[in-house]
VORO-374297 format. One record per residue: residue number from 1; residue in one letter; chain; x, y, z of N, C-alpha, C in turn. Coordinates in steps of 0.05 Angstrom, whole numbers. Example, Ala and Ser with C-alpha at 12.3 -4.5 7.8 and 13.67 -1.06 7.14 Angstrom:
BEGIN
+-----+---+---+--------+--------+--------+--------+--------+--------+--------+--------+--------+
|   k | r | c |   n.c1 |   n.c2 |   n.c3 |  ca.c1 |  ca.c2 |  ca.c3 |   c.c1 |   c.c2 |   c.c3 |
+-----+---+---+--------+--------+--------+--------+--------+--------+--------+--------+--------+
|   1 | A | A |    264 |   -114 |    156 |    246 |    -90 |    156 |    264 |    -66 |    156 |
|   2 | S | A |    257 |    -45 |    142 |    273 |    -21 |    143 |    258 |      1 |    157 |
+-----+---+---+--------+--------+--------+--------+--------+--------+--------+--------+--------+
This chain:
BEGIN
+-----+---+---+--------+--------+--------+--------+--------+--------+--------+--------+--------+
|   k | r | c |   n.c1 |   n.c2 |   n.c3 |  ca.c1 |  ca.c2 |  ca.c3 |   c.c1 |   c.c2 |   c.c3 |
+-----+---+---+--------+--------+--------+--------+--------+--------+--------+--------+--------+
|   1 | M | A |  -1088 |  -1245 |   -796 |  -1080 |  -1218 |   -804 |  -1061 |  -1206 |   -784 |
|   2 | R | A |  -1042 |  -1192 |   -795 |  -1023 |  -1179 |   -777 |  -1035 |  -1154 |   -765 |
|   3 | A | A |  -1030 |  -1151 |   -739 |  -1039 |  -1126 |   -726 |  -1020 |  -1104 |   -733 |
|   4 | R | A |  -1032 |  -1082 |   -740 |  -1016 |  -1060 |   -747 |  -1001 |  -1049 |   -722 |
|   5 | A | A |   -976 |  -1043 |   -726 |   -961 |  -1032 |   -703 |   -969 |  -1004 |   -698 |
|   6 | R | A |   -976 |   -999 |   -673 |   -984 |   -973 |   -665 |   -960 |   -955 |   -660 |
|   7 | T | A |   -960 |   -933 |   -672 |   -937 |   -914 |   -668 |   -947 |   -891 |   -649 |
|   8 | R | A |   -929 |   -884 |   -631 |   -935 |   -862 |   -613 |   -930 |   -835 |   -627 |
|   9 | T | A |   -950 |   -819 |   -626 |   -948 |   -792 |   -638 |   -950 |   -771 |   -617 |
|  10 | E | A |   -935 |   -750 |   -622 |   -936 |   -728 |   -602 |   -962 |   -714 |   -605 |
|  11 | K | A |   -972 |   -703 |   -583 |   -996 |   -688 |   -583 |   -993 |   -663 |   -599 |
|  12 | P | A |  -1013 |   -656 |   -616 |  -1011 |   -632 |   -632 |  -1008 |   -607 |   -614 |
|  13 | G | A |   -991 |   -589 |   -623 |   -988 |   -564 |   -608 |   -968 |   -565 |   -586 |
|  14 | A | A |   -958 |   -589 |   -579 |   -938 |   -590 |   -557 |   -911 |   -582 |   -567 |
|  15 | P | A |   -897 |   -564 |   -553 |   -871 |   -554 |   -563 |   -850 |   -576 |   -560 |
|  16 | P | A |   -832 |   -578 |   -578 |   -811 |   -599 |   -576 |   -793 |   -594 |   -552 |
|  17 | K | A |   -785 |   -615 |   -540 |   -768 |   -613 |   -516 |   -740 |   -603 |   -524 |
|  18 | A | A |   -731 |   -583 |   -510 |   -704 |   -572 |   -516 |   -683 |   -590 |   -505 |
|  19 | K | A |   -663 |   -595 |   -522 |   -641 |   -612 |   -513 |   -621 |   -595 |   -498 |
|  20 | P | A |   -610 |   -605 |   -477 |   -590 |   -589 |   -462 |   -565 |   -585 |   -478 |
|  21 | G | A |   -558 |   -560 |   -482 |   -534 |   -554 |   -498 |   -509 |   -557 |   -481 |
|  22 | P | A |   -486 |   -559 |   -495 |   -461 |   -562 |   -480 |   -453 |   -536 |   -466 |
|  23 | G | A |   -437 |   -539 |   -446 |   -426 |   -515 |   -432 |   -444 |   -506 |   -409 |
|  24 | R | A |   -438 |   -483 |   -399 |   -453 |   -472 |   -376 |   -479 |   -460 |   -386 |
|  25 | P | A |   -499 |   -459 |   -368 |   -523 |   -444 |   -375 |   -518 |   -415 |   -379 |
|  26 | P | A |   -535 |   -401 |   -394 |   -529 |   -372 |   -400 |   -526 |   -355 |   -375 |
|  27 | Q | A |   -543 |   -360 |   -355 |   -541 |   -344 |   -331 |   -514 |   -347 |   -317 |
|  28 | A | A |   -505 |   -372 |   -315 |   -479 |   -376 |   -302 |   -456 |   -363 |   -318 |
|  29 | T | A |   -458 |   -364 |   -345 |   -438 |   -352 |   -361 |   -437 |   -321 |   -357 |
|  30 | A | A |   -461 |   -309 |   -356 |   -462 |   -280 |   -352 |   -451 |   -272 |   -325 |
|  31 | T | A |   -457 |   -289 |   -305 |   -447 |   -283 |   -278 |   -417 |   -285 |   -277 |
|  32 | A | A |   -406 |   -306 |   -289 |   -377 |   -309 |   -290 |   -363 |   -286 |   -305 |
|  33 | R | A |   -376 |   -277 |   -327 |   -364 |   -255 |   -342 |   -364 |   -229 |   -326 |
|  34 | A | A |   -386 |   -225 |   -311 |   -387 |   -200 |   -294 |   -366 |   -200 |   -273 |
|  35 | K | A |   -359 |   -224 |   -262 |   -339 |   -226 |   -241 |   -311 |   -221 |   -253 |
|  36 | T | A |   -306 |   -229 |   -278 |   -279 |   -226 |   -289 |   -275 |   -198 |   -300 |
|  37 | E | A |   -296 |   -183 |   -307 |   -293 |   -156 |   -317 |   -284 |   -138 |   -294 |
|  38 | K | A |   -264 |   -121 |   -300 |   -253 |   -103 |   -280 |   -266 |    -76 |   -283 |
|  39 | P | A |   -270 |    -61 |   -261 |   -282 |    -35 |   -263 |   -264 |    -16 |   -278 |
|  40 | E | A |   -276 |      3 |   -292 |   -261 |     23 |   -307 |   -245 |     42 |   -289 |
|  41 | V | A |   -221 |     47 |   -296 |   -204 |     67 |   -282 |   -196 |     88 |   -302 |
|  42 | R | A |   -201 |    113 |   -296 |   -195 |    135 |   -314 |   -170 |    150 |   -306 |
|  43 | I | A |   -152 |    155 |   -324 |   -127 |    169 |   -319 |   -127 |    195 |   -334 |
|  44 | F | A |   -121 |    217 |   -321 |   -118 |    243 |   -333 |    -88 |    248 |   -336 |
|  45 | V | A |    -79 |    253 |   -361 |    -51 |    258 |   -367 |    -47 |    288 |   -371 |
|  46 | S | A |    -30 |    300 |   -353 |    -24 |    328 |   -355 |      5 |    331 |   -365 |
|  47 | Y | A |      9 |    348 |   -385 |     35 |    351 |   -398 |     37 |    377 |   -412 |
|  48 | S | A |     62 |    385 |   -417 |     67 |    408 |   -434 |     67 |    399 |   -463 |
|  49 | H | A |     57 |    416 |   -480 |     55 |    408 |   -509 |     83 |    404 |   -521 |
|  50 | R | A |    104 |    415 |   -508 |    131 |    410 |   -518 |    140 |    382 |   -512 |
|  51 | D | A |    125 |    368 |   -495 |    132 |    340 |   -488 |    111 |    321 |   -500 |
|  52 | A | A |     99 |    329 |   -522 |     78 |    312 |   -535 |     90 |    285 |   -543 |
|  53 | D | A |    114 |    284 |   -553 |    126 |    258 |   -562 |    129 |    239 |   -538 |
|  54 | A | A |    138 |    250 |   -515 |    140 |    233 |   -492 |    113 |    223 |   -482 |
|  55 | R | A |     93 |    240 |   -484 |     66 |    231 |   -476 |     56 |    208 |   -494 |
|  56 | A | A |     61 |    211 |   -520 |     53 |    190 |   -539 |     68 |    164 |   -533 |
|  57 | R | A |     93 |    166 |   -526 |    109 |    142 |   -519 |     98 |    129 |   -494 |
|  58 | L | A |     90 |    144 |   -475 |     78 |    133 |   -451 |     52 |    119 |   -458 |
|  59 | E | A |     35 |    131 |   -475 |     10 |    119 |   -483 |     14 |     91 |   -495 |
|  60 | T | A |     36 |     89 |   -510 |     42 |     63 |   -523 |     48 |     42 |   -501 |
|  61 | H | A |     63 |     49 |   -481 |     70 |     30 |   -459 |     46 |     24 |   -441 |
|  62 | L | A |     25 |     41 |   -442 |      1 |     36 |   -426 |    -20 |     20 |   -441 |
|  63 | A | A |    -13 |     11 |   -465 |    -33 |     -4 |   -481 |    -43 |    -30 |   -467 |
|  64 | P | A |    -26 |    -46 |   -454 |    -36 |    -69 |   -440 |    -57 |    -62 |   -418 |
|  65 | L | A |    -52 |    -40 |   -404 |    -71 |    -31 |   -384 |    -98 |    -23 |   -397 |
|  66 | K | A |    -96 |    -10 |   -420 |   -121 |     -2 |   -434 |   -138 |    -25 |   -441 |
|  67 | R | A |   -126 |    -48 |   -447 |   -142 |    -72 |   -453 |   -155 |    -84 |   -428 |
|  68 | E | A |   -147 |    -74 |   -405 |   -158 |    -84 |   -380 |   -177 |    -64 |   -367 |
|  69 | G | A |   -189 |    -46 |   -383 |   -209 |    -28 |   -373 |   -198 |     -1 |   -363 |
|  70 | V | A |   -174 |      6 |   -370 |   -162 |     32 |   -362 |   -164 |     51 |   -386 |
|  71 | T | A |   -173 |     75 |   -381 |   -175 |     95 |   -402 |   -158 |    119 |   -395 |
|  72 | T | A |   -145 |    131 |   -415 |   -129 |    155 |   -410 |   -142 |    178 |   -425 |
|  73 | W | A |   -138 |    202 |   -414 |   -149 |    226 |   -426 |   -128 |    248 |   -425 |
|  74 | F | A |   -126 |    263 |   -448 |   -109 |    287 |   -449 |   -123 |    307 |   -466 |
|  75 | D | A |   -114 |    331 |   -467 |   -129 |    352 |   -480 |   -131 |    348 |   -511 |
|  76 | G | A |   -115 |    330 |   -522 |   -117 |    323 |   -550 |   -142 |    308 |   -556 |
|  77 | D | A |   -156 |    297 |   -536 |   -181 |    282 |   -540 |   -205 |    301 |   -543 |
|  78 | M | A |   -201 |    327 |   -539 |   -223 |    346 |   -541 |   -229 |    351 |   -571 |
|  79 | N | A |   -255 |    356 |   -576 |   -263 |    363 |   -604 |   -260 |    392 |   -609 |
|  80 | A | A |   -258 |    399 |   -635 |   -256 |    427 |   -642 |   -281 |    442 |   -633 |
|  81 | G | A |   -277 |    465 |   -622 |   -300 |    481 |   -612 |   -306 |    477 |   -583 |
|  82 | D | A |   -295 |    457 |   -570 |   -300 |    452 |   -542 |   -285 |    474 |   -526 |
|  83 | K | A |   -298 |    482 |   -504 |   -285 |    501 |   -486 |   -262 |    487 |   -471 |
|  84 | L | A |   -238 |    499 |   -473 |   -215 |    486 |   -462 |   -217 |    481 |   -432 |
|  85 | D | A |   -222 |    502 |   -417 |   -222 |    500 |   -388 |   -245 |    482 |   -379 |
|  86 | T | A |   -269 |    484 |   -391 |   -292 |    468 |   -383 |   -287 |    438 |   -388 |
|  87 | G | A |   -276 |    432 |   -412 |   -271 |    404 |   -418 |   -249 |    392 |   -400 |
|  88 | I | A |   -228 |    407 |   -395 |   -207 |    396 |   -378 |   -217 |    393 |   -349 |
|  89 | A | A |   -232 |    412 |   -339 |   -243 |    410 |   -312 |   -261 |    386 |   -309 |
|  90 | R | A |   -278 |    381 |   -330 |   -296 |    358 |   -328 |   -280 |    332 |   -328 |
|  91 | A | A |   -260 |    329 |   -346 |   -244 |    305 |   -346 |   -228 |    301 |   -321 |
|  92 | L | A |   -218 |    323 |   -310 |   -203 |    321 |   -285 |   -221 |    313 |   -262 |
|  93 | R | A |   -245 |    322 |   -262 |   -264 |    315 |   -241 |   -272 |    286 |   -242 |
|  94 | N | A |   -273 |    275 |   -266 |   -282 |    247 |   -269 |   -260 |    226 |   -267 |
|  95 | A | A |   -235 |    236 |   -266 |   -212 |    217 |   -266 |   -206 |    206 |   -239 |
|  96 | H | A |   -195 |    182 |   -238 |   -186 |    169 |   -213 |   -157 |    174 |   -207 |
|  97 | I | A |   -141 |    177 |   -229 |   -112 |    180 |   -226 |   -103 |    204 |   -243 |
|  98 | F | A |    -85 |    220 |   -232 |    -73 |    242 |   -246 |    -44 |    236 |   -251 |
|  99 | V | A |    -35 |    238 |   -276 |     -7 |    233 |   -283 |      4 |    259 |   -294 |
| 100 | G | A |     23 |    271 |   -280 |     36 |    295 |   -289 |     63 |    290 |   -300 |
| 101 | L | A |     69 |    298 |   -324 |     95 |    293 |   -337 |    113 |    318 |   -332 |
| 102 | L | A |    130 |    316 |   -312 |    146 |    339 |   -304 |    170 |    344 |   -323 |
| 103 | S | A |    174 |    369 |   -328 |    196 |    378 |   -345 |    200 |    408 |   -340 |
| 104 | P | A |    221 |    420 |   -350 |    224 |    449 |   -346 |    200 |    464 |   -358 |
| 105 | D | A |    190 |    455 |   -380 |    167 |    468 |   -393 |    141 |    464 |   -377 |
| 106 | Y | A |    139 |    441 |   -364 |    115 |    437 |   -348 |    115 |    455 |   -323 |
| 107 | L | A |    138 |    458 |   -310 |    139 |    475 |   -287 |    136 |    504 |   -294 |
| 108 | A | A |    144 |    511 |   -319 |    142 |    539 |   -328 |    113 |    546 |   -337 |
| 109 | S | A |     97 |    526 |   -342 |     70 |    531 |   -352 |     51 |    537 |   -328 |
| 110 | N | A |     39 |    560 |   -328 |     21 |    567 |   -307 |     -4 |    548 |   -307 |
| 111 | Y | A |    -13 |    542 |   -331 |    -37 |    525 |   -333 |    -31 |    497 |   -323 |
| 112 | C | A |     -9 |    485 |   -332 |     -2 |    458 |   -323 |      3 |    456 |   -293 |
| 113 | W | A |     19 |    475 |   -283 |     27 |    472 |   -255 |      7 |    485 |   -236 |
| 114 | K | A |     -1 |    510 |   -242 |    -18 |    524 |   -222 |    -48 |    517 |   -224 |
| 115 | I | A |    -56 |    505 |   -246 |    -85 |    499 |   -249 |    -89 |    469 |   -247 |
| 116 | E | A |    -78 |    454 |   -267 |    -83 |    425 |   -268 |    -71 |    411 |   -244 |
| 117 | Y | A |    -45 |    415 |   -240 |    -32 |    401 |   -218 |    -43 |    410 |   -190 |
| 118 | K | A |    -49 |    435 |   -188 |    -60 |    445 |   -162 |    -88 |    433 |   -157 |
| 119 | R | A |   -104 |    432 |   -178 |   -131 |    419 |   -174 |   -128 |    390 |   -167 |
| 120 | A | A |   -110 |    376 |   -180 |   -106 |    348 |   -173 |    -97 |    344 |   -144 |
| 121 | M | A |    -79 |    361 |   -135 |    -70 |    359 |   -107 |    -93 |    365 |    -88 |
| 122 | G | A |   -111 |    383 |    -96 |   -134 |    388 |    -79 |   -152 |    364 |    -77 |
| 123 | R | A |   -156 |    350 |    -99 |   -172 |    325 |    -98 |   -158 |    303 |    -83 |
| 124 | R | A |   -132 |    303 |    -85 |   -116 |    283 |    -70 |   -120 |    288 |    -40 |
| 125 | A | A |   -120 |    313 |    -32 |   -123 |    319 |     -3 |   -151 |    310 |      7 |
| 126 | N | A |   -171 |    310 |    -11 |   -197 |    300 |     -4 |   -200 |    270 |     -6 |
| 127 | G | A |   -179 |    257 |    -15 |   -180 |    228 |    -17 |   -196 |    217 |    -41 |
| 128 | T | A |   -200 |    234 |    -62 |   -215 |    226 |    -85 |   -198 |    222 |   -110 |
| 129 | M | A |   -172 |    225 |   -108 |   -154 |    222 |   -132 |   -127 |    214 |   -123 |
| 130 | R | A |   -114 |    197 |   -139 |    -86 |    190 |   -135 |    -69 |    207 |   -155 |
| 131 | V | A |    -47 |    218 |   -146 |    -30 |    235 |   -162 |     -3 |    221 |   -166 |
| 132 | V | A |      5 |    219 |   -192 |     31 |    206 |   -199 |     47 |    227 |   -215 |
| 133 | A | A |     71 |    232 |   -207 |     89 |    251 |   -221 |    111 |    235 |   -235 |
| 134 | V | A |    114 |    240 |   -261 |    134 |    227 |   -278 |    154 |    248 |   -287 |
| 135 | V | A |    180 |    243 |   -281 |    200 |    263 |   -288 |    211 |    256 |   -316 |
| 136 | L | A |    205 |    272 |   -335 |    215 |    267 |   -363 |    243 |    277 |   -367 |
| 137 | R | A |    248 |    302 |   -359 |    273 |    315 |   -364 |    283 |    329 |   -338 |
| 138 | P | A |    309 |    334 |   -336 |    319 |    347 |   -312 |    305 |    374 |   -307 |
| 139 | C | A |    295 |    378 |   -283 |    282 |    403 |   -276 |    283 |    406 |   -246 |
| 140 | D | A |    276 |    429 |   -236 |    278 |    434 |   -207 |    253 |    425 |   -193 |
| 141 | W | A |    245 |    400 |   -196 |    221 |    389 |   -182 |    225 |    386 |   -152 |
| 142 | K | A |    251 |    384 |   -143 |    256 |    381 |   -115 |    249 |    405 |    -98 |
| 143 | S | A |    246 |    428 |   -111 |    238 |    452 |    -96 |    208 |    456 |    -97 |
| 144 | T | A |    193 |    437 |   -108 |    164 |    439 |   -109 |    151 |    420 |    -90 |
| 145 | T | A |    124 |    420 |    -89 |    110 |    402 |    -71 |    112 |    373 |    -80 |
| 146 | A | A |    121 |    368 |   -105 |    125 |    341 |   -115 |    147 |    326 |   -100 |
| 147 | A | A |    164 |    342 |    -87 |    187 |    329 |    -74 |    179 |    312 |    -50 |
| 148 | G | A |    155 |    316 |    -40 |    147 |    301 |    -16 |    134 |    274 |    -23 |
| 149 | F | A |    133 |    267 |    -49 |    120 |    242 |    -58 |    139 |    225 |    -74 |
| 150 | K | A |    131 |    200 |    -76 |    147 |    181 |    -92 |    142 |    187 |   -122 |
| 151 | L | A |    163 |    189 |   -137 |    161 |    196 |   -165 |    169 |    173 |   -183 |
| 152 | L | A |    161 |    174 |   -208 |    168 |    155 |   -228 |    184 |    169 |   -250 |
| 153 | P | A |    203 |    156 |   -264 |    212 |    128 |   -259 |    224 |    125 |   -231 |
| 154 | E | A |    234 |    101 |   -227 |    244 |     94 |   -200 |    264 |    115 |   -189 |
| 155 | D | A |    259 |    123 |   -164 |    276 |    143 |   -150 |    276 |    170 |   -164 |
| 156 | G | A |    256 |    175 |   -181 |    255 |    201 |   -194 |    277 |    206 |   -215 |
| 157 | K | A |    289 |    185 |   -225 |    310 |    187 |   -245 |    297 |    195 |   -272 |
| 158 | E | A |    305 |    217 |   -283 |    293 |    227 |   -307 |    294 |    207 |   -330 |
| 159 | V | A |    273 |    207 |   -347 |    271 |    189 |   -369 |    295 |    192 |   -388 |
| 160 | T | A |    304 |    217 |   -392 |    326 |    222 |   -410 |    353 |    211 |   -400 |
| 161 | R | A |    355 |    204 |   -375 |    380 |    194 |   -363 |    381 |    163 |   -363 |
| 162 | W | A |    361 |    150 |   -372 |    361 |    121 |   -374 |    376 |    113 |   -400 |
| 163 | R | A |    388 |     90 |   -400 |    402 |     81 |   -424 |    382 |     77 |   -447 |
| 164 | S | A |    358 |     68 |   -440 |    337 |     64 |   -461 |    312 |     78 |   -452 |
| 165 | A | A |    300 |     93 |   -469 |    274 |    106 |   -463 |    252 |     86 |   -458 |
| 166 | D | A |    253 |     63 |   -472 |    233 |     42 |   -468 |    236 |     30 |   -440 |
| 167 | D | A |    260 |     27 |   -430 |    264 |     17 |   -403 |    251 |     37 |   -383 |
| 168 | A | A |    256 |     62 |   -388 |    245 |     82 |   -369 |    214 |     82 |   -370 |
| 169 | F | A |    202 |     82 |   -393 |    173 |     83 |   -395 |    161 |     56 |   -386 |
| 170 | L | A |    175 |     34 |   -389 |    165 |      9 |   -378 |    164 |     10 |   -348 |
| 171 | N | A |    184 |     22 |   -335 |    184 |     26 |   -306 |    161 |     44 |   -298 |
| 172 | V | A |    155 |     65 |   -313 |    133 |     83 |   -307 |    106 |     68 |   -310 |
| 173 | A | A |    103 |     52 |   -332 |     78 |     37 |   -336 |     73 |     17 |   -313 |
| 174 | Q | A |     95 |      4 |   -304 |     92 |    -15 |   -282 |     83 |     -1 |   -256 |
| 175 | G | A |     95 |     23 |   -252 |     87 |     38 |   -228 |     58 |     47 |   -229 |
| 176 | I | A |     49 |     55 |   -253 |     21 |     63 |   -256 |      2 |     39 |   -253 |
| 177 | R | A |     11 |     16 |   -262 |     -5 |     -9 |   -258 |    -10 |    -14 |   -229 |
| 178 | R | A |     10 |    -10 |   -212 |      7 |    -15 |   -183 |    -14 |      5 |   -172 |
| 179 | V | A |    -13 |     30 |   -181 |    -32 |     49 |   -171 |    -60 |     42 |   -180 |
| 180 | V | A |    -63 |     32 |   -205 |    -89 |     23 |   -215 |   -100 |      1 |   -197 |
| 181 | A | A |    -83 |    -18 |   -190 |    -91 |    -40 |   -173 |   -101 |    -30 |   -146 |
| 182 | D | A |    -88 |    -10 |   -135 |    -96 |      1 |   -109 |   -124 |     15 |   -112 |
| 183 | V | A |   -127 |     29 |   -134 |   -153 |     43 |   -138 |   -176 |     22 |   -140 |
| 184 | R | A |   -171 |      1 |   -155 |   -192 |    -19 |   -158 |   -198 |    -34 |   -131 |
| 185 | K | A |   -177 |    -37 |   -115 |   -181 |    -49 |    -89 |   -198 |    -31 |    -72 |
| 186 | G | A |   -194 |     -5 |    -74 |   -211 |     14 |    -59 |   -240 |     13 |    -69 |
| 187 | M | A |   -243 |     10 |    -96 |   -270 |      8 |   -107 |   -285 |    -17 |    -96 |
| 188 | A | A |   -271 |    -39 |    -95 |   -283 |    -64 |    -85 |   -290 |    -61 |    -55 |
| 189 | T | A |   -273 |    -48 |    -40 |   -279 |    -44 |    -11 |   -303 |    -27 |     -7 |
| 190 | A | A |   -305 |     -5 |    -23 |   -328 |     13 |    -21 |   -354 |     -1 |    -29 |
| 191 | A | A |   -352 |    -19 |    -49 |   -376 |    -33 |    -58 |   -387 |    -52 |    -38 |
| 192 | T | A |   -369 |    -64 |    -21 |   -378 |    -83 |     -1 |   -388 |    -71 |     25 |
| 193 | K | A |   -383 |    -45 |     28 |   -392 |    -32 |     53 |   -422 |    -28 |     52 |
| 194 | P | A |   -435 |    -34 |     74 |   -464 |    -30 |     75 |   -471 |     -1 |     74 |
| 195 | A | A |   -494 |      5 |     61 |   -503 |     32 |     59 |   -509 |     43 |     87 |
| 196 | P | A |   -502 |     68 |     92 |   -508 |     79 |    119 |   -538 |     81 |    124 |
| 197 | R | A |   -545 |     72 |    148 |   -574 |     73 |    154 |   -582 |    101 |    161 |
| 198 | K | A |   -607 |    107 |    153 |   -618 |    133 |    159 |   -626 |    134 |    189 |
| 199 | P | A |   -621 |    155 |    203 |   -629 |    156 |    231 |   -659 |    154 |    233 |
| 200 | A | A |   -668 |    137 |    252 |   -696 |    133 |    256 |   -709 |    158 |    266 |
| 201 | S | A |   -732 |    164 |    255 |   -747 |    188 |    265 |   -758 |    183 |    292 |
| 202 | P | A |   -757 |    203 |    310 |   -767 |    198 |    337 |   -797 |    192 |    336 |
| 203 | K | A |   -804 |    172 |    352 |   -832 |    164 |    353 |   -848 |    184 |    368 |
| 204 | A | A |   -872 |    189 |    358 |   -889 |    209 |    371 |   -899 |    197 |    398 |
| 205 | A | A |   -900 |    214 |    418 |   -910 |    204 |    444 |   -939 |    196 |    441 |
| 206 | P | A |   -946 |    174 |    454 |   -974 |    164 |    451 |   -993 |    184 |    463 |
| 207 | K | A |  -1015 |    187 |    450 |  -1035 |    206 |    459 |  -1049 |    194 |    484 |
| 208 | P | A |  -1055 |    211 |    504 |  -1069 |    200 |    527 |  -1096 |    189 |    520 |
| 209 | A | A |  -1103 |    167 |    533 |  -1129 |    155 |    527 |  -1152 |    174 |    535 |
| 210 | A | A |  -1172 |    174 |    518 |  -1194 |    192 |    522 |  -1209 |    183 |    547 |
| 211 | T | A |  -1215 |    201 |    565 |  -1229 |    194 |    590 |  -1259 |    198 |    586 |
| 212 | Q | A |  -1274 |    181 |    598 |  -1303 |    182 |    596 |  -1312 |    207 |    612 |
| 213 | P | A |  -1330 |    222 |    600 |  -1340 |    245 |    615 |  -1355 |    237 |    640 |
| 214 | S | A |  -1349 |    249 |    662 |  -1362 |    243 |    687 |  -1391 |    252 |    686 |
| 215 | A | A |  -1408 |    238 |    701 |  -1436 |    245 |    702 |  -1439 |    273 |    713 |
| 216 | A | A |  -1456 |    287 |    699 |  -1460 |    315 |    707 |  -1473 |    316 |    735 |
| 217 | K | A |  -1462 |    332 |    752 |  -1473 |    335 |    778 |  -1498 |    352 |    777 |
| 218 | P | A |  -1517 |    344 |    794 |  -1543 |    360 |    794 |  -1537 |    388 |    803 |
| 219 | K | A |  -1550 |    406 |    788 |  -1546 |    434 |    794 |  -1564 |    442 |    817 |
| 220 | T | A |  -1556 |    462 |    831 |  -1572 |    473 |    853 |  -1581 |    501 |    846 |
| 221 | S | A |  -1606 |    505 |    849 |  -1616 |    532 |    843 |  -1609 |    552 |    865 |
| 222 | R | A |  -1614 |    576 |    858 |  -1607 |    597 |    878 |  -1623 |    593 |    904 |
| 223 | T | A |  -1646 |    580 |    902 |  -1662 |    576 |    926 |  -1654 |    552 |    942 |
| 224 | G | A |  -1634 |    538 |    931 |  -1624 |    515 |    946 |  -1638 |    489 |    938 |
| 225 | M | A |  -1655 |    489 |    919 |  -1669 |    465 |    910 |  -1653 |    452 |    888 |
| 226 | R | A |  -1651 |    425 |    888 |  -1636 |    410 |    868 |  -1652 |    408 |    843 |
| 227 | T | A |  -1638 |    410 |    821 |  -1651 |    408 |    795 |  -1642 |    382 |    781 |
| 228 | T | A |  -1658 |    371 |    765 |  -1651 |    347 |    751 |  -1652 |    352 |    721 |
| 229 | G | A |  -1632 |    345 |    707 |  -1631 |    349 |    679 |  -1629 |    379 |    672 |
| 230 | S | A |  -1642 |    386 |    650 |  -1640 |    413 |    641 |  -1663 |    430 |    652 |
| 231 | T | A |  -1683 |    417 |    665 |  -1706 |    432 |    676 |  -1705 |    431 |    706 |
| 232 | A | A |  -1715 |    451 |    719 |  -1715 |    453 |    748 |  -1742 |    464 |    757 |
| 233 | R | A |  -1750 |    454 |    779 |  -1776 |    464 |    790 |  -1772 |    492 |    801 |
| 234 | K | A |  -1790 |    509 |    794 |  -1789 |    536 |    804 |  -1804 |    537 |    830 |
| 235 | P | A |  -1794 |    552 |    848 |  -1808 |    555 |    874 |  -1836 |    567 |    870 |
| 236 | S | A |  -1854 |    556 |    885 |  -1882 |    565 |    883 |  -1884 |    594 |    893 |
| 237 | N | A |  -1898 |    610 |    878 |  -1901 |    638 |    886 |  -1930 |    643 |    896 |
| 238 | G | A |  -1943 |    622 |    901 |  -1971 |    625 |    911 |  -1992 |    624 |    889 |
| 239 | R | A |  -1982 |    626 |    864 |  -2000 |    624 |    842 |  -2003 |    595 |    833 |
| 240 | G | A |  -2023 |    588 |    820 |  -2027 |    560 |    812 |  -2049 |    548 |    829 |
| 241 | K | A |  -2046 |    521 |    834 |  -2067 |    507 |    848 |  -2069 |    517 |    877 |
| 242 | A | A |  -2094 |    516 |    887 |  -2099 |    524 |    914 |  -2091 |    502 |    933 |
+-----+---+---+--------+--------+--------+--------+--------+--------+--------+--------+--------+
C-alpha cells in the first residue's frame, strides 16, 4: 500500500506572513517627504486699488513660487463683513515678507503709505519682516525712506518703462524668490539652534546638623547643695527623725 503523502498545514489562527512590498518602507517615505517639503512663507501685498491690474499681473508671475509653499495675501482675500483694519493688521503681523507696489497713487494714499508701509518698516527694524518695494509707475519714491533700499525691478526701473511688462514682472518675481530663499534659510538656522537653558535656581544652603543636647548640669540649691534630676534634698530643719 502506498503511504499517503503528508502535507504540511499551517496552524489554525496564525496570521499569514506579509510579503515585503516594493519600494521604501512607509516610515522612510514619510521622512523623505518631510525633508523635501519647504516651510510656508507668507507674503503681504500692499497696493493702491488703482493698481489692481498690476497686482494681478504680479500674482500670475508668482504662481511657480505658490506651488512651492509660498502664499500671498492682499485685502481682496477678506470676506464681506470683516473689519478692514483688524484683518489687515492680522495678516501683516503673520507675514514674513512685505511687498509694496509703489506708484503715485500709493504714495498719495495715507493708508498704504502711513499705515501699512510704516508698520512693515517697524517690523523690519525689529528683524521680523523683510520689506520689498516694487516701482510700478514713475513717482517720487527717491524722496521717501524707500530710497535707502534696493528696489525692484532691477535698479528701481519702473515697470511701465520696460519694453515688456512680462519682462519687468519676471525680474520682480525672481527678486522675490531670492528673498524667499533667504527667509527659509533663516528659518532653518533658527530651527537648529538649541533652546535657551533656563537659569538654574540657586541651591538652598544646607541646614546645620542638629546637635545633641548636652547633659543637663546638676542644679545647685540656694543652700549650696547639689540636686539630682528634678528633685532636690531639702535642708533639714530639725523636724523629722531624731
